C-alpha positions as CSV (number, residue, x, y, z in Angstrom):
1,M,0.0,-0.1,0.0
2,N,1.0,3.5,-0.6
3,P,2.4,5.5,2.0
4,V,0.6,8.2,2.2
5,L,-2.6,6.2,1.2
6,R,-1.8,4.2,5.0
7,H,-0.6,6.9,6.9
8,S,-3.2,9.6,6.0
9,A,-5.1,10.6,9.0
10,A,-8.3,9.4,7.4
11,H,-9.4,7.9,4.2
12,V,-13.4,8.9,2.3
13,F,-15.2,8.1,-0.6
14,V,-16.0,11.6,-2.6
15,S,-17.9,11.7,-6.0
16,S,-15.2,13.7,-7.5
17,L,-11.8,13.7,-7.6
18,E,-11.1,16.8,-9.7
19,S,-13.4,18.8,-7.4
20,P,-13.5,16.8,-3.8
21,V,-16.5,17.4,-1.8
22,L,-17.0,16.1,1.6
23,E,-20.3,14.3,2.6
24,A,-22.1,15.5,5.5
25,D,-21.6,12.1,7.5
26,D,-17.9,12.4,6.7
27,A,-17.3,16.1,7.5
28,H,-18.9,15.4,10.8
29,H,-17.0,12.3,11.2
30,L,-13.7,13.8,10.1
31,L,-14.3,17.4,12.2
32,R,-16.1,16.8,15.0
33,V,-15.3,12.9,15.7
34,L,-11.7,12.3,14.4
35,R,-11.1,16.4,15.0
36,L,-9.3,16.6,12.5
37,R,-6.9,20.1,12.7
38,D,-6.6,22.3,9.2
39,G,-3.8,21.4,7.5
40,E,-4.3,17.4,8.4
41,V,-3.7,15.4,5.1
42,V,-6.5,12.8,4.3
43,T,-6.7,10.9,1.1
44,V,-10.3,10.6,-1.1
45,S,-11.0,8.2,-3.6
46,D,-13.4,8.1,-6.0
47,G,-13.9,3.7,-5.4
48,R,-13.2,2.7,-8.6
49,G,-9.2,2.8,-7.9
50,C,-8.2,6.0,-7.6
51,W,-7.3,8.5,-5.1
52,R,-5.7,11.4,-4.4
53,P,-4.2,13.2,-0.6
54,C,-6.3,16.5,0.4
55,S,-5.6,19.1,3.2
56,V,-8.4,19.9,5.0
57,R,-8.8,23.7,5.2
58,G,-11.7,24.8,7.4
59,G,-14.3,21.9,6.7
60,T,-13.5,21.6,3.0
61,L,-11.1,19.4,1.1
62,V,-8.2,21.1,-1.0
63,P,-6.1,18.8,-3.6
64,T,-2.4,18.6,-2.5
65,G,-1.3,16.0,-5.0
66,P,-1.8,14.2,-8.7
67,I,-4.7,11.4,-9.2
68,V,-3.1,8.2,-8.0
69,A,-4.4,4.7,-10.5
70,E,-3.9,1.3,-8.2
71,P,-4.5,-1.4,-10.5
72,A,-7.3,-3.8,-10.4
73,A,-7.7,-5.5,-7.2
74,P,-7.2,-9.0,-7.4
75,P,-10.7,-10.7,-8.0
76,C,-12.7,-12.3,-5.3
77,H,-16.6,-13.2,-5.4
78,V,-17.8,-14.6,-2.1
79,L,-21.7,-15.8,-3.3
80,T,-23.6,-16.5,0.2
81,A,-26.3,-17.5,2.4
82,I,-28.1,-14.8,4.4
83,P,-27.2,-15.3,8.2
84,K,-29.4,-14.8,11.4
85,G,-29.3,-11.2,13.3
86,D,-26.2,-8.6,12.9
87,R,-23.8,-11.5,11.4
88,L,-24.8,-10.0,8.0
89,D,-23.3,-6.6,9.0
90,W,-20.3,-8.6,10.4
91,M,-19.4,-10.7,7.5
92,A,-19.9,-7.8,5.0
93,Q,-17.7,-5.7,7.2
94,K,-14.8,-7.9,7.4
95,L,-15.3,-9.2,4.0
96,T,-14.7,-5.6,3.0
97,E,-11.5,-4.9,5.0
98,V,-9.8,-8.7,3.6
99,G,-10.2,-7.2,0.0
100,V,-13.6,-8.9,-1.3
101,T,-14.3,-7.7,-4.9
102,Q,-17.6,-8.5,-4.9
103,L,-20.3,-10.2,-1.9
104,T,-23.7,-11.3,-3.4
105,L,-27.0,-12.8,-1.1
106,V,-28.1,-16.5,-2.3
107,D,-31.8,-17.5,-1.6
108,C,-31.1,-21.1,-1.0
109,A,-33.8,-23.5,-0.3
110,R,-32.7,-23.8,3.2
111,S,-32.4,-20.2,4.1
112,V,-34.1,-19.3,7.1
113,V,-33.5,-15.2,6.1
114,R,-35.1,-13.8,3.3
115,W,-35.3,-10.2,2.5
116,Q,-38.6,-9.2,2.3
117,T,-39.5,-7.4,-0.9
118,D,-40.5,-4.3,0.9
119,R,-37.8,-3.8,3.1
120,A,-35.1,-5.0,0.7
121,Q,-33.8,-1.3,-0.7
122,R,-33.2,0.1,3.3
123,Q,-32.0,-3.4,4.0
124,R,-29.3,-3.1,1.1
125,E,-28.5,0.7,1.8
126,R,-27.9,0.1,5.0
127,L,-25.2,-3.2,4.0
128,L,-23.7,-0.6,1.4
129,R,-23.3,2.1,4.6
130,I,-21.3,-0.8,6.4
131,I,-19.2,-2.1,3.4
132,R,-18.6,1.6,2.2
133,D,-17.2,2.6,5.8
134,A,-15.1,-0.6,6.5
135,A,-13.4,0.2,2.9
136,M,-12.9,3.6,4.1
137,Q,-11.2,2.5,7.4
138,S,-9.4,-0.2,5.5
139,R,-7.9,2.7,3.1
140,R,-9.4,0.3,-0.2
141,T,-9.6,2.2,-3.0
142,W,-11.9,0.0,-5.3
143,L,-15.4,-0.6,-3.5
144,P,-16.8,-3.8,-3.2
145,E,-19.8,-5.0,-5.8
146,L,-23.2,-5.9,-3.6
147,D,-25.6,-7.8,-5.8
148,G,-28.6,-10.1,-4.4
149,P,-30.1,-11.8,-3.2
150,V,-30.8,-14.5,-6.3
151,P,-31.9,-17.8,-6.7
152,F,-30.0,-20.5,-6.0
153,E,-30.0,-21.1,-9.3
154,A,-28.5,-17.8,-10.4
155,A,-25.6,-18.2,-8.0
156,V,-24.3,-21.4,-9.7
157,R,-24.2,-20.3,-12.7
158,V,-21.4,-17.7,-11.8
159,E,-18.4,-18.9,-14.3
160,G,-15.7,-21.0,-11.9
161,V,-17.9,-21.4,-9.0
162,T,-17.2,-23.4,-5.7
163,L,-19.9,-25.0,-3.0
164,L,-18.0,-25.0,0.2
165,D,-20.0,-27.5,2.3
166,P,-18.8,-30.0,5.2
167,S,-19.6,-32.9,2.5
168,G,-17.0,-31.6,0.2
169,V,-13.4,-32.4,-0.6
170,S,-10.0,-30.4,0.4
171,R,-9.3,-28.8,-3.3
172,S,-8.0,-25.5,-4.4
173,M,-10.6,-22.8,-5.1
174,G,-11.0,-20.5,-8.0
175,T,-12.0,-16.6,-7.0
176,A,-16.2,-17.4,-6.6
177,V,-17.1,-19.0,-3.7
178,L,-20.8,-20.2,-2.5
179,I,-22.0,-20.4,1.1
180,G,-24.9,-22.1,2.0
181,P,-27.3,-21.4,5.4
182,E,-27.0,-22.4,8.9
183,G,-28.8,-25.7,8.0
184,G,-26.3,-26.4,4.6
185,F,-27.5,-26.9,0.8
186,A,-29.9,-29.6,-0.1
187,E,-29.7,-32.5,-1.8
188,S,-30.5,-31.2,-5.0
189,E,-28.1,-28.2,-5.0
190,L,-25.3,-30.3,-4.0
191,A,-25.7,-32.3,-7.2
192,C,-26.2,-29.7,-9.2
193,G,-22.9,-30.1,-11.1
194,A,-21.0,-27.8,-9.7
195,P,-17.6,-28.4,-7.5
196,V,-17.8,-29.1,-3.7
197,A,-14.8,-28.3,-1.4
198,S,-14.3,-28.1,2.4
199,L,-13.0,-25.8,4.6
200,G,-11.6,-28.5,7.5
201,D,-13.2,-30.7,9.4
202,T,-15.1,-28.3,11.4
203,V,-18.7,-27.0,10.7
204,L,-18.5,-23.1,10.6
205,R,-20.9,-20.4,10.6
206,V,-21.6,-18.8,7.0
207,E,-19.8,-15.5,8.3
208,T,-17.1,-17.3,9.4
209,A,-17.0,-19.7,6.1
210,A,-17.1,-17.2,4.1
211,V,-14.3,-14.9,5.6
212,V,-11.9,-17.7,5.8
213,A,-12.6,-18.6,2.3
214,A,-12.0,-15.1,1.4
215,V,-8.3,-15.2,2.9
216,K,-7.7,-18.6,0.9
217,I,-8.8,-16.9,-2.4
218,L,-6.7,-14.0,-1.8
219,T,-3.9,-15.3,-0.2
């Protein structure tokens, strides 16, 4: 990671790198929570791999360096059933921190948690905020994509996807993994023709399996 990016006082996303402007929530966090002083250096990113350093001046951002374009992040696509409660929030946060490039929520045959149509947009917006905050904390310049929920039949058609299940074998994975719900995949899902891999001898929670798999792919 570029030292300027790593050691900046804060990292935020903006809509324009040419004329960066802080969103209201980010301005509050930088000035009221972190209490940054005039002259301190922050980095701003467009979420598509480009960033630049800026100086904080009275609540505004003044560019102090050129726009830097980072190479594309290594592909890592996690497709997963939705875990219960706030474990989805934790999972999205940690997957963002470790470097996942795409997160897709999946409705499986045994899924317990499903987003209701009338609440899905609000839940999606909340999850996007969590991902954005985690990307700022971890100094990412590429924002992960969030998709779904999609049916299992669509998820299993993702190129090169590997199903993760305790019944699987130890094998190398590609860049996409599909994790089932707490009750596991249905027999019909395991028989879909996609390769099935195991992460070890223990039974992991959905969110734990997601993070472990992501780290394996990225390392």
